[in-house]
N, C-alpha and C positions, 0 to 999 in steps of 0.2 A: 455507410455504415462500416465500421472497422471491426472485424472479428480477430482482433490481435490475440489468437489462441494459442497455446501449446496443445498438444494432442491431450495434456492432463489437466486442464484448466477447469472444465465444468464442476466435477466434484469438489475440488478444491474451495470453490466460492462458496457452494451450499453449506459445506461443514463450516466454514468460518463464520458466515452469517449467523447460523443456529447457534452456534457456542458463544459468540458474543453477546447476544441477547440474554444468555442464561447466567451470565457471571455477575457476582458482586463487584468486582472491579474491573474495568477495561482499560485498554491503553490504545489512544489514537496515535498512529504512527507519526503523522506531522500536522500542525496547523500553523499558517504562516501568512505573511503580508510582505512580500518580497518580490522584487524584478527578477526576470529570469532570462533565457535566450530570446533572440528574435524580437526585441522590445516588449516582451510580455511582462505582465505585473499580477502576480498571483495572490489571491486572498482565499481564506478557507471559510466556507459556510458551515455552520454547525446545527445539525438537525437532531434535538433531543425529544423521545418520545415515551410517555407515561401511559402504558395501557391498562395499569391496574386501578383499584377502587380507593387507593390512599395517596396522599402527597408523598413524593420522594424528595429526601434531601440529597444533593449532588454535591460532593466535595472535589474539587479541582486540583491537581498538582501539576504544575507546568515546569518542565525542564528544557531551558534553552539550549538550542542547536546552534544558534548564532543571534547576534543582536543582544544578548543578557535577559536578564529578567525573571530567574527563578523564583517560583513562589506559589501560594496557596490561595484559593478563595472557594466560597460555596454558594449554592442557591438553593431554591426550591421549584419543584415541577409539579403542579397540581394534577389531581387524579384525572384520568383520560384526556390529558392535554398534549398536543405536540407543540413544540416551540422551534421555529427556524431562526438562528441567529445568523444574520448576514455576514458578519466579520468576527470571527472567533477570537482574534487578538485584540481587538476593541472591547469585547465582551469581558475578557479576563481582565483587562485593565480596569474596567467598570467595577468588577468584583474585588478589587484590591490587589491583584497580582502586579507586582512592580515591574512589569516590562516598560523599557523607556521609550518616550515618545518617538515618532518617526517611523520609517518604514525599513526593511531589511531585518525583520523580524521573524523567529520561526522556531519550533521546538515541539517535543512530544508532550503529550497531555494525559496524565492518569486520571479516570473518573471512577470514584467510588459511591455507592448507592447504599443508603440507609433510610430507615423509617418507613421502607415500603419493601416489597418483594423486587429483588433484582431482576428476576425472570420478566417482569413486567416492563422493564426500562431498556430502551436501545439508544445507541449513539451511531450517527453516522455523518459523514463529512463530504462536501463537494467542494474541491479547489478547482477555481477556474481564473480566466484571465479575460478581459474585454477584448471582442473582435468587433469587426464592423457591423455586424447583424446581430449582436448580441454578446453571449459569453462561451468560452469554450475551455475545456479541462476534463476533469474526471471524478468519481465519487469512489468511497471505500469505506468499510464498516470499521468500526473499533475492534481492537482484538482481544479476545478472551484471555487467551494463554499464549506463551510464548512457545519458541521451538527450541529442542534440544539436538535432534538429529539434522544430518545434512539435507539441504534442499536446493532446488533448481529454479532460475528464473528463466523462462523460455520465450521465445518469439521476439527477440531483441535485435535491433540492427542499427546503423550509422551510415547514413548517406545522404544525398541531397534532398530526399523527400523527409526522412525522418531521422530522430535522434533519440538515443535510450539513456535514461539515467537509472541507477541503482541506490537504493538506501538501505542501511542496515541500522538496528538499535538494540540496545540491551533492554529486554522487556521485564527485568526483574525488579521486585519490590525494592524500595529503599532498604539498604543493608545487605542487598544480596550479594553484593561484591562485583567486582570487574569481571567482564567476559572477552576473551580475545577471539577474533573471528577472522576468517581467511576466505577470499574470493579467487576464484581459478575462472579465467575466461576462456570459453571455447568458440572456434569458429564453426559455423555450420556448413562450411564449403570446404574445408580442408581439415588436416591433422594438428593445425596450429593451435596451441594452448599457452597460456599466460598466467602465472600466479601473482597476484599484487601483494605488496607488504601486508603482515597482518595488522589488524585494527584493534585496539583495546579500547572499551567502552565501558563507563560507570553507568549504574542503575539510571536509565531514562535517556542515557546519550544516545546520540543520533550522528549518523555520518553519510553524507549523499556524494556518490561518485557521479558526476556530471559528464554526460556523453561518455560512458564508461569504455566504448570501444574506439573512441578518437585517439589517433596515435598508434593504436595497439595492431593495424593491419588486418581488422575485423571489420566486416560490413554487416554480417548476417550471422547470429550466434546466440549463445545462452551462457549462463554464469551459475556457477557453484559456489553456494555459500555453507561453510561448516564452523563449528565452533571447536577450537583447539585447545582452548583451556577456561577455566572459570566454571563455576555451578550455576550460574544465572542463566535463565532462558533468554532467548533472543528472537528477534523478528526481521524479516528481509522482505523487501518488494521491489518491483521496477515499474517505470513509467516509459511508454513510448509517445514521444510527442512528433506533432507535424512540424517540419521545419519553416513553413510559412505562417499558418495561423496559431501554432502551438496547441491545437486540440490533442487531447491525450487519451491513451489507453493504461488503465490500472493493470499490473500483472502480478497476482499474487504468487507466493512460494509455492513449489510443488515438492512434498517430500519424497525423497530418493525411493520410498518403497510405496508410494501412493497406489501404484497400480499392480503391485504383484499379485500374480494369480488371476487378473481380469483378462477376459477376452473381448469385451465389448465396452467401447465409449460412445456417448451420445452429444452431439454438437445440437442444441435446441432449434437453432434457426440458421438459414442461409438465404440470402435474398440478392435478387438483382431487380430493382425497381427504380425507374428513374434515374436520379443522381447516385442512388445507393448499390453498392456492391460489397459482398462478402469476402475478405480475404482471409485464408486459413493457413496458418503456420504448423507444420508437423515437426515435432522435436523428438529424437530418440538419443537418451543418454546412457542406454545399454551398449555393452561392448559386443553384443549379438546382432546378427542382421534381422532385421523386422519385415514381415510380409503383411501390408494392410490391405483390406478389403473394403470397399465402400458401398453403402447402400443409401440411396437418396429416396426420401419419400416426399412427394409434391403436396402442397395444401390442397389441390384439388384432386 
């Protein structure tokens, strides 16, 4: 079990999942069918849930990040049903989205809900690659609203055991205009920091920084993402992947002010059982020294 957590991760996940289920329109950060590092090949499984009493119309708008195929399609989800779509890219093709045949396809996906209460519909994704004993990867929810203030992506590393990718996207509606984002890389072991060239993204636009610390002299660190121009909201996340089997941890963004005034944070579970152990990563992006006190409560 990998608890690849910054000190601020728990509250961030809870609020993201809640708001995503209550929105009329949500944005899936990435769906793909594409090869990756260490011989991996990732596909995205899409889970659509309608908890309400009436059928929901789902309108999909796909914006290609690579491989082409921008387009739209629609489907219906009956009341009280959950649909698991094993391959999101193949599903979108079947709905008429003109994604070219073949692999190496991926992009952002906006989902609009109508003819039913949007609060009853949720969208979740699991992106995995096949391994010897099944599948390995990560899961993440759709995003209800984008970000405007700076955020941090914590708990990242680049070494023989793990690699880290960072992704950014323009979360604005069509017509919202371009957004310019800046990434600053921080070493967790020294005062080293590096600012990458600014990235300009149109609505739905996506950019991944594969192995973001590679060649930067950073093995353990975190990344700050900030909007430097444009009015559109944005989104950012990171992934930590195992170098051998490509199993991953999804790292959500932590707003710079997420824990202002807070004195206590809770990690829901830590285990040491059989082959499973819990790794905890503590990150402070404050300029002031922090003193942390830990209290452990055993199950028994």
